[in-house]
N, C-alpha and C positions, 0 to 999 in steps of 0.2 A: 914158166911156159904160159903163151897166151895164145891159144886156140879159138875157132867159131867150130859149129855143129848146123847142117843146115838138115832139117827134115824136109829132104826130096818132097814129099806126098803134099806141103802144105807150100811151097817154095816156086813162085809163080816167076822165076827169074825179072823180075822188073829193074833189078841193077839201083836200087834206091840206098843200100847200105855201101853199096860201092861207092856211089856217085858222092854219099854223105862223110863219106870216112874220112875226117881232118889230114890223116898221114900217110893218106892211100896207101894202105898195107891190104888192102883187099880188094881180090880182080878176081876173073869170071877162069872157069873152072872148064876142062875139054868141051864139059857138055854142059859148061855154058849158067854152073851155077855158083853163085862165092865159093872162093875159099883164103883161106889165111896167107897172102903171098910172100909177104916179111914181118914176120913176128916182131925185130928187133924195134921197127918203127910204130908198134900199136902204143898209145900210151892210156890205153883201159877205160877209155868216155863211154862203152857202149853205145855209141849212138846208132851202132849199127847193128843192135836188138830194138832199140828201141823205134829205130823208125820204121822198122818191118812189117809190113801192113797186114802181114798171115799167121805175125808170131813164128817163122819157119827156123831163126835162127839164134842160137842160146849160143852163149859166151861165155868162156872157161867156168862150163858147170853150170851155170846160171841161165836157166830158162823163162822164156817171156810169159809163162803163165804165172811166176811169182810174181811178177812186176804187176802193177797199178793204173789203170788208166787215166788216160791226161784229161781231166777235168779245169776250167778255165773261168770257170763263173763264178763271179759276182767281187775277182782280186780289186777292180776299180772302186769299188765303194769301199774295202777294206784297206786302202791307199791313201782316199780321201778322208777317214775316218781316222787315221793314225794321230797320237799327241804324244808327247811328251810327258809321260808321267815325272812328278817329282812330291805326288801325297800318295804317303801305303800306308796301307793296313800293317799292324802287327803283327799277322799271321803270316808263317809262309806258305808257299806253291803247294796244291796238295802232289803230293809221290807220284801221281797219273798224271799230272802234266810236263811234273821235272821231266820226268822221265817218255814223252811225248818228246819235252822241248831238245834232248839229248837226242833221241835216234832218227831227229830231221837234220842234226848237222853232218854224215856225212855223205847230203843230196846236194849240199851245197856247192857251186863252184867255183875252181881254183882254176891259175893260167897253165897250160899242159897238162892239167888233169895232176897235178902234183899231190895233191893230197897232205902236203906237209905241215899244214895248221895246226896247233896246241890249244887244246881250251882249256882255261881253267873255272868251271863253276861254284862258285860258296852257298853252297845248299839247305847251312841253315840259319840260321838268326844270329846262332851264339857265336859259330864260326865269323860272321859278317861283323860281329859284338868286338870280337876281339883285333881285326881287321883294322876295321875306324878307329879303334881306341889307340894302337899303336901307333896309325897315321897324323893322329891328332897330334899324339905323344911330338914324334918329330915334326910336325910341322913350327910350333909352338917352339920348341928348340930351334930349329932352324932362322926363324924369322926372328930372335933373340940376337941372333950375329949378327951385327952391323956389314959385317964383311959380304954377307954370304945371300942375307936376305934379297939385295937388290934382283938376283937372281930369282928368288920366286915372287916378282913383282904382281902377281894375277891374284897372290893369295892376300898380299897384304894387310886388303879393305877387310879383309874377313878376320884379320887376327887378332881384335877383344872377343869376335864371336866364337873361337875356337878357343882363346883359354877359358872362356865362358863353358867350353865342353860340350857346344851346338855340332850338330851333325850338319857340316854346311858341307864336304864332301860327298857323302855318300845319302844325304836324303833321307836320314832313316828307314832305306830300302832293306829287306831282310837276305834277297841273295844278287848280286853280281855275277857276273862271264866277263872273262879277258881271252881276249884272242892274240896270241902269240906266232911266228910264222919264223922258220926256218933264215936266217941269215945269209944262205944260200940258193933261199927258192926264188924260182923267174919271177914272179909277182907279190915282193914278200911284203909290200906295201900295202898292196891292192885289195887280197885275197879277203886278207883280215875283218876288211869295211864291208867287202861284197856278205861276207859268215857276218857280218851283224845287221845288213838290214834284212837277210832271211829270218835270222834268230827275228827282227824286232815283230814284221810282221806277222811270223807265225805265232807269237807269244802276244799278238794283239788280236789275232784268232781264238786263242783257248781264252781271252776275257783277262791276261796276267797282262799289266802296265811296264811300259820299259822308258828307260831316258837315257842317251848319248853322255858319257861322264868325263866329260875333258878333265876337269881337277883331278879326277882318278888318275887318268893315265900319266898328266903331267907327274905325279904322286907315283908310279913306279918308274919311271925315270930318274928321280932326282934318288929315290929309295930304294938301292935294289935290294936290301933285306926282305922288302915286302914281295917283291918276285919272288923272292926263296919260301916266302910265305905260302904263296899263291900255288910253290909246285912249279914253274918253268922253265923247262927244260934247259942246261947248257949248250948255246949255238941258238938260242931264240929270242925273239926280242919280242916284247909287250906293245900291240902296236896299239889295242884301243878297248875301252873298255866300258860294258852298259851295265847299268842299272836295272834291277826287276823285282814285279811284286804286286800281290793285291795291292788294285788301285782304292783307294781310299775315294776319289769322285767318282763322276760320271759325264764324260760329254754328251750331249745330247743332239748334238747338230756337229755337220762337217763345218770347216770356215771357211773365206771366202777370200783365199791369199791374188796378191799382186802378178800377174803374171811375166816370166821371166823370160829376157828379149829373146827370141828368134830368130836365129838368121833364115829365112826361106829361100835352100839354094835349090835354082830350077835352071839357071844357066851359067856359066862360069864366066865371068870378065878379067882376066889378068889386068894387073898393071904393076905396072915397072918402080918399085920400092927402090928409095935409096940406100944406099948402105950403113947409114944411119939409123934408117927404120928397122932394118934389117936385124943389125944388130941391137936394137931395144929390143924385138923382138924375141930374139934368140935371147937375151937376156931375160926378158919375163917368162919367157917359158923355161926356165929355170932356177927360178926365185923360187923357198921353202923345199 
């Protein structure tokens, strides 16, 4: 059951909770106070409680006084300073920081507020060592098969390093987080990437280094037994992997990246595209 309760002494009947409700399930009652008009449409996003200027609205027993105030300071500096870390200290991150990272995860946005993500977090270096050893063995064995090895072409140039036991996949990172999504989730491929973006920025804020790891993501696809080791539930697909740990290096300044191309749309100029151009665009839209 999804309900809202209103403290009428605090409520100024501004209607912000109603206008900001994505599902349109809140309306004014006969006294012009907000009420839950259609519970079946509610997605539990809690926007109504978050937007209330006087803290008059509670959602499902969650009271606004237990929420934290919004603070947008210094986020741009954090974004500019973020670096991919590929050199890690031997030590594990502190249990305090690990707990902080886990406590942040429920706040990650998901499409339709589905909250159907699954997180596999390797919290100890010993567990990571077991995974990296097994992945290394599987890769070396697979790359030895001439029929299969072309499928793993991205790993072929690292074959000798793998045979020599070098950790070219996990970069000696002490920790790893894998985000999986239910195959029935409305935004199954996008939500995990959003999740890791949030995780990465908060980790950097805590002094924890991170690295997006496409090689590890590919290994999870090719070697289902690694998914079992990470306790990924049936019906869930691993989407991406992020390594993390205490950085061995310290970056002293931001980089100076080349700007992306930006289409600054101020007026709309309609174009009469030919059929071939439209088909080419349609094909491009569905690539990968």
